[in-house]
C-alpha positions as CSV (number, residue, x, y, z in Angstrom):
1,M,-41.8,-116.5,-4.0
2,D,-41.1,-112.9,-3.2
3,M,-42.7,-111.0,-6.1
4,L,-40.6,-107.9,-5.3
5,E,-37.4,-109.9,-6.0
6,L,-38.4,-110.5,-9.6
7,K,-37.1,-108.4,-12.4
8,I,-39.7,-106.3,-14.2
9,K,-39.7,-108.6,-17.2
10,E,-40.0,-111.7,-14.9
11,F,-42.9,-110.1,-13.1
12,L,-44.7,-109.4,-16.4
13,D,-44.0,-112.9,-17.6
14,R,-45.6,-114.3,-14.4
15,L,-48.5,-112.0,-14.8
16,E,-49.1,-113.3,-18.3
17,S,-48.9,-116.9,-17.3
18,S,-51.6,-119.3,-16.0
19,D,-50.3,-118.9,-12.4
20,A,-53.0,-117.5,-10.1
21,V,-50.6,-114.9,-8.7
22,P,-49.7,-112.3,-9.3
23,G,-53.0,-111.1,-10.6
24,G,-55.1,-108.0,-10.6
25,G,-54.6,-107.2,-7.0
26,G,-50.8,-107.4,-7.2
27,A,-50.7,-105.5,-10.4
28,S,-52.9,-102.8,-8.8
29,A,-50.5,-102.6,-5.8
30,L,-47.5,-102.2,-8.0
31,A,-49.3,-99.5,-10.1
32,A,-50.1,-97.5,-7.0
33,A,-46.5,-97.9,-5.7
34,L,-45.3,-96.4,-9.0
35,G,-47.7,-93.6,-8.7
36,A,-46.7,-92.9,-5.1
37,S,-43.0,-92.9,-6.1
38,L,-43.7,-90.3,-8.7
39,G,-45.0,-88.1,-5.9
40,T,-41.7,-88.5,-4.0
41,M,-39.8,-87.7,-7.2
42,V,-41.7,-84.4,-7.4
43,G,-40.6,-83.7,-3.8
44,S,-37.0,-84.7,-4.5
45,L,-36.9,-82.2,-7.4
46,T,-38.5,-79.5,-5.3
47,A,-36.7,-79.7,-1.9
48,G,-33.6,-77.6,-1.7
49,K,-34.7,-75.1,-4.4
50,K,-34.7,-71.5,-3.3
51,K,-37.9,-70.8,-5.2
52,Y,-39.7,-73.3,-3.0
53,A,-38.0,-72.5,0.3
54,D,-41.3,-71.5,1.9
55,V,-42.8,-75.0,1.4
56,E,-39.5,-76.9,2.1
57,E,-40.6,-78.5,5.4
58,E,-44.0,-79.4,4.0
59,I,-42.4,-81.0,1.0
60,K,-40.1,-83.0,3.2
61,A,-43.0,-84.2,5.4
62,L,-44.9,-85.2,2.2
63,M,-41.9,-87.1,0.9
64,A,-41.4,-89.1,4.1
65,E,-45.1,-90.2,4.2
66,M,-45.2,-90.9,0.5
67,T,-42.0,-93.1,0.7
68,D,-43.7,-95.1,3.5
69,L,-46.9,-95.4,1.4
70,S,-44.9,-96.6,-1.6
71,D,-43.2,-99.2,0.6
72,R,-46.5,-100.4,2.0
73,L,-48.0,-100.7,-1.4
74,A,-45.1,-102.6,-2.7
75,A,-45.5,-105.0,0.2
76,C,-49.1,-105.5,-0.8
77,V,-48.0,-107.2,-4.0
78,N,-46.9,-110.1,-1.9
79,K,-49.7,-109.7,0.6
80,D,-52.3,-110.0,-2.1
81,A,-50.7,-113.3,-3.3
82,E,-50.4,-114.6,0.2
83,M,-54.1,-113.9,1.0
84,F,-55.3,-115.5,-2.2
85,A,-53.5,-118.8,-1.9
86,P,-55.7,-120.2,1.0
87,L,-58.8,-119.2,-0.9
88,A,-57.7,-121.2,-3.9
89,E,-57.1,-124.2,-1.7
90,A,-60.5,-123.8,0.1
91,Y,-62.3,-124.2,-3.2
92,S,-60.7,-127.6,-3.6
93,I,-62.2,-128.8,-0.3
94,P,-65.1,-131.3,-1.0
95,K,-68.4,-129.6,-0.6
96,D,-69.7,-132.1,2.0
97,T,-66.7,-131.5,4.3
98,P,-67.7,-130.2,7.7
99,G,-66.6,-126.6,8.2
100,R,-66.0,-126.0,4.6
101,D,-68.4,-123.0,4.4
102,A,-66.8,-121.3,7.4
103,T,-63.3,-121.9,6.0
104,L,-64.3,-120.5,2.7
105,E,-66.0,-117.5,4.3
106,K,-62.8,-116.6,6.2
107,C,-60.7,-117.0,3.1
108,L,-63.0,-114.7,1.2
109,R,-62.6,-112.1,3.8
110,D,-58.9,-112.4,3.9
111,A,-58.7,-112.3,0.1
112,A,-60.8,-109.1,0.1
113,S,-58.7,-107.5,2.8
114,A,-55.5,-107.1,0.7
115,P,-57.1,-105.2,-2.2
116,F,-59.2,-103.2,0.3
117,E,-55.9,-102.1,1.9
118,I,-54.5,-101.3,-1.5
119,M,-57.5,-99.1,-2.1
120,K,-57.0,-97.2,1.2
121,L,-53.3,-96.7,0.5
122,S,-54.0,-95.5,-3.0
123,C,-56.6,-93.0,-1.7
124,R,-54.0,-91.6,0.7
125,A,-51.5,-91.4,-2.1
126,I,-53.9,-89.4,-4.2
127,E,-54.3,-86.9,-1.3
128,L,-50.6,-86.5,-1.1
129,L,-50.2,-86.2,-4.9
130,E,-52.7,-83.3,-4.7
131,E,-50.3,-81.6,-2.3
132,F,-47.3,-82.3,-4.5
133,A,-49.1,-80.9,-7.6
134,A,-50.0,-77.8,-5.7
135,K,-46.7,-77.1,-3.9
136,G,-44.1,-78.9,-5.9
137,S,-41.9,-77.6,-8.6
138,K,-43.9,-76.5,-11.6
139,M,-41.3,-78.3,-13.8
140,V,-42.6,-81.7,-12.6
141,V,-46.3,-81.2,-12.0
142,S,-46.8,-83.6,-14.9
143,D,-45.3,-86.3,-12.7
144,A,-47.7,-85.6,-9.9
145,A,-50.6,-85.8,-12.4
146,T,-49.2,-89.1,-13.8
147,G,-49.0,-90.4,-10.3
148,A,-52.6,-89.5,-9.5
149,V,-53.8,-91.3,-12.7
150,L,-51.8,-94.4,-11.8
151,C,-53.2,-94.4,-8.2
152,K,-56.7,-93.9,-9.5
153,G,-56.3,-96.9,-11.8
154,A,-54.8,-98.9,-9.0
155,M,-57.7,-98.0,-6.7
156,L,-60.3,-99.1,-9.3
157,G,-58.4,-102.3,-10.0
158,A,-58.2,-103.1,-6.3
159,A,-61.9,-102.4,-6.0
160,I,-62.7,-105.0,-8.7
161,N,-60.7,-107.5,-6.6
162,V,-62.6,-106.5,-3.5
163,R,-66.0,-107.0,-5.2
164,V,-65.1,-110.4,-6.7
165,N,-64.8,-111.7,-3.2
166,T,-67.7,-109.9,-1.5
167,R,-70.1,-111.2,-4.1
168,L,-69.4,-114.7,-2.9
169,M,-69.7,-114.1,0.9
170,K,-72.5,-115.7,2.8
171,D,-72.4,-112.9,5.4
172,T,-74.2,-110.3,3.2
173,E,-74.1,-107.6,5.9
174,Y,-70.3,-107.8,6.1
175,A,-70.1,-107.8,2.3
176,A,-72.5,-104.8,2.0
177,D,-70.5,-102.8,4.5
178,M,-67.2,-103.4,2.6
179,D,-69.0,-102.7,-0.7
180,A,-70.3,-99.4,0.7
181,E,-66.8,-98.3,1.8
182,T,-65.4,-99.3,-1.6
183,D,-68.1,-97.3,-3.4
184,A,-67.4,-94.3,-1.2
185,M,-63.7,-94.4,-1.9
186,I,-64.3,-94.7,-5.7
187,A,-66.7,-91.7,-5.7
188,E,-64.5,-89.4,-3.7
189,Y,-61.0,-90.3,-4.9
190,S,-61.8,-90.8,-8.6
191,A,-62.9,-87.2,-8.6
192,R,-59.9,-86.0,-6.7
193,A,-57.4,-87.8,-9.0
194,D,-59.3,-86.5,-12.1
195,E,-59.0,-83.0,-10.8
196,V,-55.2,-83.3,-10.5
197,F,-55.1,-84.6,-14.0
198,R,-57.4,-81.8,-15.4
199,A,-55.5,-79.1,-13.6
200,F,-52.3,-80.1,-15.5
201,F,-53.7,-81.4,-18.8
202,Y,-56.1,-78.6,-19.5
203,R,-54.2,-75.6,-18.0
């Protein structure tokens, strides 16, 4: 099923159900896509305004990249579900089946790859939201701040879904490397998103 074809209420109903997907990864991807779209909204309400003519081209470039990011994040809603399905099947393989461990390890890597990608895209969205907050119309800076908060939450939600898979990997070196990258993104981009929030909320 294409998760993006569901109406909002249908998506929420599936999220509430006992179905394995969508889950935390898909919800994180959707949250980040919403945050990114708020950035593009700021651009749409800034471009064409005489007051912001000096940043017009920069805003248009930001909008183009952010629209692409939002599309890629939305696609991750389905990608996360697709990557999880084989893992669920792998766990049902009898433990004495030859090759089970290798199959399970591959499935764990694949299942971690989708939320890891969501994290990276969320981090880039936070970078662009910083730009929208600094250069966009002051009338809608609140939307850039809201977008940053959503993308931070999405990044952290995706991180949880990376870690739940790396903890089960037999290849501890591979898992440690992915965990280290995850930790680095959390440290840097949580702070950057928080700064966008503080700059608006406490001004």
